[in-house]
C-alpha positions as CSV (number, residue, x, y, z in Angstrom):
1,X,-18.2,19.4,19.8
2,X,-20.7,21.7,21.5
3,X,-22.4,20.3,24.6
4,X,-25.6,22.0,23.5
5,X,-26.4,19.5,20.7
6,X,-30.1,18.6,20.3
7,X,-31.3,16.0,22.7
8,X,-32.5,13.7,19.9
9,X,-29.0,13.5,18.4
10,X,-27.6,12.8,21.8
11,X,-30.0,9.9,22.1
12,X,-29.0,8.7,18.7
13,X,-25.4,8.7,19.8
14,X,-26.2,6.2,22.4
15,X,-28.4,4.0,20.2
16,X,-26.9,3.9,16.8
17,X,-24.8,0.8,16.3
18,X,-21.4,0.7,14.7
19,X,-21.5,0.9,10.9
20,X,-22.1,-2.4,9.0
21,X,-19.2,-1.9,6.6
22,X,-15.6,-1.8,7.8
23,X,-12.1,-0.9,6.5
24,X,-8.5,-2.0,6.5
25,X,-5.1,-1.0,5.1
26,X,-2.2,-2.8,3.5
27,X,0.9,-2.4,1.3
28,X,4.7,-2.2,1.0
29,X,7.5,0.4,0.9
30,X,8.1,2.2,-2.3
31,X,10.3,5.2,-2.7
32,X,10.0,8.1,-5.1
33,X,13.3,9.6,-6.1
34,X,13.3,11.7,-9.2
35,X,11.3,10.2,-12.1
36,X,12.2,6.6,-11.4
37,X,11.4,5.6,-7.8
38,X,13.4,2.9,-6.2
39,X,11.8,0.1,-4.2
40,X,13.0,-0.1,-0.7
41,X,11.2,-3.3,0.1
42,X,9.8,-6.3,-1.8
43,X,6.1,-6.6,-2.5
44,X,3.8,-6.1,0.5
45,X,6.7,-4.8,2.5
46,X,7.0,-7.9,4.6
47,X,10.5,-9.3,5.1
48,X,11.2,-12.7,3.6
49,X,11.5,-15.2,6.4
50,X,15.1,-15.7,7.3
51,X,16.3,-12.7,5.3
52,X,17.4,-9.4,6.6
53,X,15.6,-6.2,5.5
54,X,18.8,-4.8,4.2
55,X,19.3,-7.7,1.9
56,X,15.9,-7.2,0.4
57,X,16.5,-3.6,-0.6
58,X,17.1,-2.8,-4.3
59,X,19.5,-0.2,-5.4
60,X,18.3,3.0,-7.1
61,X,18.4,3.0,-10.9
62,X,21.1,5.6,-11.2
63,X,22.7,8.4,-9.2
64,X,20.1,10.8,-10.3
65,X,17.4,8.7,-8.6
66,X,18.8,9.8,-5.2
67,X,18.4,13.5,-6.0
68,X,15.8,16.2,-5.3
69,X,12.9,14.2,-3.9
70,X,11.9,12.4,-0.7
71,X,11.4,8.7,-0.8
72,X,7.9,7.5,0.1
73,X,6.2,4.5,1.5
74,X,4.2,2.7,-1.1
75,X,2.6,-0.5,-2.3
76,X,4.5,-2.4,-5.0
77,X,2.6,-2.9,-8.2
78,X,2.3,-6.6,-8.0
79,X,0.7,-6.3,-4.5
80,X,-2.0,-3.8,-5.5
81,X,-5.5,-5.0,-5.0
82,X,-7.4,-1.8,-5.8
83,X,-6.5,1.7,-7.0
84,X,-9.2,4.3,-7.5
85,X,-9.9,8.1,-7.6
86,X,-12.7,9.6,-5.7
87,X,-14.0,13.0,-4.8
88,X,-15.2,13.0,-1.2
89,X,-18.0,15.5,-0.5
90,X,-21.1,16.0,1.6
91,X,-22.5,12.7,2.9
92,X,-25.3,12.6,5.5
93,X,-24.4,9.1,6.6
94,X,-20.8,10.0,7.1
95,X,-21.6,13.2,8.9
96,X,-23.9,11.3,11.3
97,X,-21.3,8.7,12.0
98,X,-18.8,11.5,13.0
99,X,-21.3,13.1,15.3
100,X,-22.3,9.8,16.9
101,X,-18.7,8.9,17.6
102,X,-18.0,12.3,19.1
103,X,-21.1,12.3,21.3
104,X,-20.4,8.8,22.5
105,X,-16.8,9.8,23.4
106,X,-17.9,12.9,25.2
107,X,-20.5,11.0,27.2
108,X,-18.0,8.3,28.2
109,X,-15.4,10.8,29.2
110,X,-17.8,12.8,31.3
111,X,-19.1,9.7,33.0
112,X,-15.5,8.6,33.9
113,X,-14.5,12.0,35.1
114,X,-17.5,12.2,37.5
115,X,-17.0,8.7,38.8
116,X,-13.3,9.4,39.4
117,X,-14.0,12.7,41.1
118,X,-16.6,11.0,43.4
119,X,-14.1,8.2,44.3
120,X,-11.7,9.5,46.9
121,X,-9.7,6.4,48.1
122,X,-6.6,5.3,46.3
123,X,-7.5,1.6,45.6
124,X,-11.0,2.2,44.2
125,X,-9.5,5.0,42.0
126,X,-6.9,2.6,40.7
127,X,-9.5,0.0,40.0
128,X,-11.6,2.5,38.2
129,X,-8.6,3.6,36.1
130,X,-7.8,0.0,35.2
131,X,-11.4,-0.7,34.2
132,X,-11.5,2.4,32.0
133,X,-8.1,1.6,30.3
134,X,-9.2,-2.0,29.8
135,X,-12.4,-0.8,28.2
136,X,-10.5,1.5,25.8
137,X,-8.1,-1.4,24.9
138,X,-11.1,-3.4,23.9
139,X,-12.4,-0.5,21.9
140,X,-9.1,-0.2,20.0
141,X,-9.2,-3.9,19.2
142,X,-12.7,-3.6,17.8
143,X,-11.7,-0.7,15.6
144,X,-8.7,-2.7,14.3
145,X,-11.1,-5.6,13.5
146,X,-13.5,-3.2,11.8
147,X,-10.7,-1.8,9.7
148,X,-9.5,-5.3,8.7
149,X,-12.9,-6.5,7.7
150,X,-13.5,-3.4,5.6
151,X,-10.3,-3.8,3.7
152,X,-11.1,-7.4,3.0
153,X,-14.6,-6.5,1.7
154,X,-13.3,-3.6,-0.3
155,X,-10.6,-5.7,-2.0
156,X,-13.2,-8.4,-2.7
157,X,-15.4,-5.8,-4.5
158,X,-18.2,-6.1,-1.8
159,X,-17.8,-2.4,-0.8
160,X,-17.9,0.5,-3.2
161,X,-15.3,3.2,-3.3
162,X,-17.6,5.7,-1.8
163,X,-18.5,3.4,1.1
164,X,-14.9,2.6,1.6
165,X,-13.9,6.3,2.1
166,X,-16.9,6.9,4.3
167,X,-15.9,4.1,6.6
168,X,-12.2,5.1,6.5
169,X,-13.3,8.5,7.7
170,X,-15.6,7.0,10.4
171,X,-12.8,4.9,11.8
172,X,-10.5,7.8,11.8
173,X,-13.0,9.9,13.8
174,X,-13.6,7.0,16.2
175,X,-9.8,6.5,16.7
176,X,-9.4,10.2,17.4
177,X,-12.2,10.0,20.0
178,X,-10.4,7.2,21.8
179,X,-7.2,9.2,21.7
180,X,-9.1,12.2,23.2
181,X,-10.4,9.9,26.0
182,X,-6.8,8.9,26.9
183,X,-6.0,12.7,27.1
184,X,-9.1,13.2,29.3
185,X,-8.0,10.4,31.7
186,X,-4.6,12.0,32.1
187,X,-6.2,15.4,32.7
188,X,-8.5,14.0,35.4
189,X,-5.9,12.0,37.2
190,X,-2.8,14.2,36.9
191,X,0.2,12.8,38.8
192,X,-2.0,10.1,40.3
193,X,-1.9,7.9,37.2
194,X,0.1,4.7,37.9
195,X,3.2,4.4,35.6
196,X,2.1,1.0,34.4
197,X,-1.3,2.3,33.2
198,X,0.4,5.3,31.6
199,X,2.6,2.9,29.6
200,X,-0.3,0.8,28.6
201,X,-2.2,3.8,27.4
202,X,0.9,4.9,25.4
203,X,1.0,1.4,23.8
204,X,-2.7,1.6,22.9
205,X,-2.1,5.0,21.4
206,X,0.5,3.4,19.2
207,X,-2.1,0.9,18.0
208,X,-4.3,3.9,17.1
209,X,-1.7,5.1,14.6
210,X,-2.9,2.8,11.8
211,X,-6.5,3.9,12.2
212,X,-6.2,7.6,11.5
213,X,-4.4,10.1,9.3
214,X,-4.7,13.6,7.7
215,X,-6.3,12.5,4.4
216,X,-8.9,10.5,6.3
217,X,-9.7,13.5,8.4
218,X,-10.1,15.7,5.3
219,X,-12.5,13.1,3.9
220,X,-14.5,13.1,7.1
221,X,-14.7,16.9,7.2
222,X,-15.8,17.1,3.6
223,X,-18.6,14.6,4.3
224,X,-19.7,16.6,7.2
225,X,-19.8,19.8,5.1
226,X,-17.0,21.4,7.2
227,X,-14.9,22.0,4.1
228,X,-15.1,21.8,0.3
229,X,-15.0,18.4,-1.4
230,X,-11.5,16.9,-1.5
231,X,-10.0,14.7,-4.3
232,X,-8.6,11.4,-3.0
233,X,-6.6,8.7,-4.6
234,X,-6.6,5.4,-2.7
235,X,-4.5,2.3,-3.2
236,X,-4.8,-0.9,-1.2
237,X,-3.2,-4.3,-0.9
238,X,-4.1,-7.2,1.4
239,X,-2.5,-5.5,4.4
240,X,-2.0,-1.8,3.5
241,X,-3.5,1.4,2.3
242,X,-2.2,4.6,0.7
243,X,-4.3,7.7,0.6
244,X,-3.3,11.0,-1.1
245,X,-5.0,14.3,-1.5
246,X,-4.6,17.8,-2.8
247,X,-5.9,20.6,-0.6
248,X,-5.3,24.2,-1.8
249,X,-1.5,24.6,-2.1
250,X,-0.6,21.4,-0.3
251,X,-0.2,17.8,-1.1
252,X,-0.9,15.2,1.6
253,X,0.0,11.5,1.6
254,X,-0.5,8.9,4.2
255,X,0.5,5.2,4.0
256,X,0.1,2.2,6.3
257,X,1.7,-1.2,5.6
258,X,0.6,-3.8,8.0
259,X,3.2,-6.4,7.0
260,X,6.0,-4.1,8.1
261,X,5.0,-4.3,11.7
262,X,5.4,-7.4,14.0
263,X,3.7,-7.8,17.3
264,X,6.3,-10.1,18.9
265,X,10.1,-10.4,18.6
266,X,13.2,-8.5,19.8
267,X,13.6,-4.8,19.1
268,X,16.6,-4.8,16.7
269,X,17.2,-1.1,17.3
270,X,18.2,-1.7,20.9
271,X,21.9,-2.5,21.0
272,X,24.9,-1.7,23.1
273,X,25.5,1.4,21.0
274,X,21.9,2.4,21.1
275,X,20.4,1.2,24.4
276,X,17.1,3.0,24.0
277,X,17.0,2.3,20.2
278,X,16.9,6.0,19.3
279,X,20.3,6.2,17.6
280,X,19.7,3.1,15.5
281,X,16.2,4.3,14.6
282,X,17.5,7.7,13.3
283,X,20.3,5.9,11.4
284,X,17.7,3.6,9.7
285,X,15.5,6.6,8.9
286,X,18.5,8.3,7.2
287,X,19.2,5.1,5.2
288,X,15.6,4.9,4.0
289,X,15.1,8.6,3.3
290,X,18.6,9.8,2.1
291,X,17.4,12.9,0.2
292,X,15.0,14.1,3.0
293,X,17.7,13.6,5.6
294,X,20.4,15.4,3.6
295,X,18.1,18.3,3.0
296,X,16.6,18.6,6.5
297,X,15.7,22.1,7.7
298,X,14.8,20.9,11.2
299,X,15.1,17.5,12.8
300,X,15.2,14.6,12.7
301,X,13.3,14.4,15.9
302,X,12.7,10.9,17.3
303,X,10.5,9.5,20.1
304,X,9.6,6.0,21.3
305,X,6.0,5.0,21.7
306,X,5.4,3.6,25.2
307,X,7.4,0.4,25.7
308,X,6.6,-0.8,22.2
309,X,9.1,-1.3,19.4
310,X,7.7,1.8,17.5
311,X,9.8,4.9,16.9
312,X,8.4,8.1,15.4
313,X,11.0,10.1,13.4
314,X,10.1,13.4,11.8
315,X,11.8,16.2,10.0
316,X,11.1,19.2,7.8
317,X,12.8,19.6,4.4
318,X,12.8,22.1,1.5
319,X,9.6,20.6,0.0
320,X,7.6,20.0,3.1
321,X,7.5,17.6,6.1
322,X,8.0,13.8,6.7
323,X,6.9,11.7,9.6
324,X,7.7,8.0,9.6
325,X,7.0,5.3,12.2
326,X,9.6,2.6,12.3
327,X,9.1,-0.8,13.8
328,X,12.3,-2.0,15.6
329,X,11.3,-5.6,15.1
330,X,11.3,-5.4,11.3
331,X,13.6,-2.3,11.0
332,X,11.0,-1.0,8.5
333,X,8.5,1.9,8.3
334,X,4.9,0.8,8.7
335,X,3.2,4.2,8.7
336,X,4.2,7.4,7.0
337,X,2.8,10.9,6.6
338,X,4.1,13.4,4.1
339,X,3.0,17.0,3.4
340,X,4.5,18.9,0.5
341,X,4.1,22.3,-1.1
342,X,2.7,21.8,-4.6
343,X,4.8,24.5,-6.1
344,X,8.0,23.3,-4.4
345,X,7.6,19.7,-5.4
346,X,9.9,18.8,-8.4
347,X,7.9,17.9,-11.6
348,X,8.7,16.5,-15.0
349,X,6.8,18.3,-17.8
350,X,5.4,16.7,-21.0
351,X,3.5,18.6,-23.7
352,X,1.0,17.4,-26.3
353,X,-1.0,19.5,-28.8
354,X,-4.0,18.8,-30.9
355,X,-6.8,20.9,-32.6
356,X,-5.1,24.1,-31.5
357,X,-5.0,23.1,-27.8
358,X,-1.8,22.6,-25.9
359,X,-1.9,20.2,-22.9
360,X,1.0,20.2,-20.5
361,X,1.3,17.6,-17.8
362,X,3.7,18.3,-14.9
363,X,4.2,14.8,-13.4
364,X,5.7,13.5,-10.2
365,X,5.2,9.8,-9.3
366,X,2.3,7.4,-8.9
367,X,-0.1,8.6,-6.1
368,X,1.8,12.0,-6.2
369,X,0.5,15.4,-7.3
370,X,0.1,16.2,-10.9
371,X,-0.5,19.6,-12.5
372,X,-2.6,19.9,-15.7
373,X,-2.2,23.0,-17.9
374,X,-4.4,23.7,-20.9
375,X,-3.7,26.6,-23.3
376,X,-4.5,27.9,-26.8
377,X,-1.6,26.6,-29.0
378,X,-1.4,29.8,-31.0
379,X,-2.1,32.6,-28.5
380,X,-0.9,30.9,-25.3
381,X,-4.2,32.0,-23.6
382,X,-5.4,29.8,-20.7
383,X,-8.4,27.6,-21.5
384,X,-11.0,26.1,-19.3
385,X,-11.4,22.4,-19.9
386,X,-12.9,19.3,-18.3
387,X,-10.3,16.8,-17.2
388,X,-10.8,13.0,-17.0
389,X,-8.2,10.5,-15.9
390,X,-8.7,6.8,-16.6
391,X,-12.3,7.5,-17.2
392,X,-12.8,9.4,-13.9
393,X,-14.0,13.1,-14.0
394,X,-11.4,14.8,-11.8
395,X,-12.4,18.4,-12.3
396,X,-11.9,21.3,-14.6
397,X,-9.1,23.8,-15.2
398,X,-10.0,27.3,-14.0
399,X,-9.5,30.7,-15.5
400,X,-5.8,30.2,-15.3
401,X,-6.1,27.0,-17.4
402,X,-4.6,24.9,-14.6
403,X,-5.7,22.0,-12.3
404,X,-3.9,20.2,-9.6
405,X,-4.9,16.5,-9.2
406,X,-3.4,13.1,-8.3
407,X,-1.5,10.6,-10.4
408,X,-2.8,7.1,-10.7
409,X,-0.6,4.1,-10.4
410,X,0.7,2.4,-13.6
411,X,-1.2,3.3,-16.8
412,X,-2.5,6.8,-17.0
413,X,-5.0,7.9,-19.7
414,X,-5.6,11.6,-19.6
415,X,-8.1,13.6,-21.6
416,X,-9.1,17.3,-21.6
417,X,-12.0,18.7,-23.4
418,X,-12.5,22.5,-23.9
419,X,-15.9,24.2,-23.7
420,X,-16.1,24.3,-27.5
421,X,-15.5,20.5,-27.8
422,X,-11.8,20.3,-28.7
423,X,-10.1,17.4,-27.1
424,X,-6.4,16.5,-26.4
425,X,-5.2,13.2,-24.9
426,X,-2.1,12.0,-23.3
427,X,-0.9,8.6,-22.1
428,X,2.0,7.5,-19.9
429,X,3.0,5.0,-17.3
430,X,3.4,6.2,-13.7
431,X,5.6,4.3,-11.3
């Protein structure tokens, strides 16, 4: 953010209150392997009291279900509260929220840096650090509360889909600003930062994980006019959220499932054989994502987050990348980010023809990417056509007759209409 912003906007940054609407996420672990995804956890992803996570896992439908596709974290059908397609584009309110958050963060960081620089004695400096970290801890708590209230309101129908995405993007930006402030504190203090405060900051950064993600950042950038509009498919439950998008040649998917994380209890990954929990965390990740682990091109890399029970495990595979955050208290993933090449992602094709128009749908899984191809049934020439899915206008095929979009959960009603009024429909059930 340039420091030469207009003075009026800088004043607004100090005066504008936090948005009235607020957002949350919820869900459970689903896995997509081949055309029939297995379910790694029961609805809402929360372990049944007294039962082990392993006991709650369901086996894949058949051997083919383990092949050629990474599992994914998802919300079980019976736990879904909302599922909707949106196209996020320029939004003045959303852009202003981003600018205000960035300016407030810059002002706060500069204020701290100057106070720290002007404080020379050790005890006052330590007190200043504790005060700043405590203030940021309260900020993180307010963002979590803001997120939770928004999800409640959205699931209750009190917040529209557009307002939901705008607030999701605003919280994402605010969380990134807080993360940047932690970085600025470390930069200002260097080796003088007490280890206890460094650990506390690491723990708070772990709390920020559920508040931000790549799809949310894309939405925010589109609302600010920094990039073209982005298609987004959002699914929520009482405690979780899944967001997916298609951007150029890439597919992005982020998931957060609040019930898969516990705030208290023993870290079950820490054992005699794995005193720091790393070995057990990697083993659990391999169990949950067998295809991705077997087809890894780099990794898995693992790191613990502060002195929390969170373990971040990441790897790259032949279709893209996977990053999952496991909670040692539940032995389950509570946050996941996947990026895949559209062309490399395995697809199942179905074709339907009517009125001389051939519609081919290359499917993956619910919330996954989907390719629409429209051609003349006689000549094979590409046709430009408008595409609607479950009543939502999702775009048009281009000169090549193709459009990449996102797959809804459960029932899918697809319709394409050419410029001369010919229509072809297809229906299927995505799981």
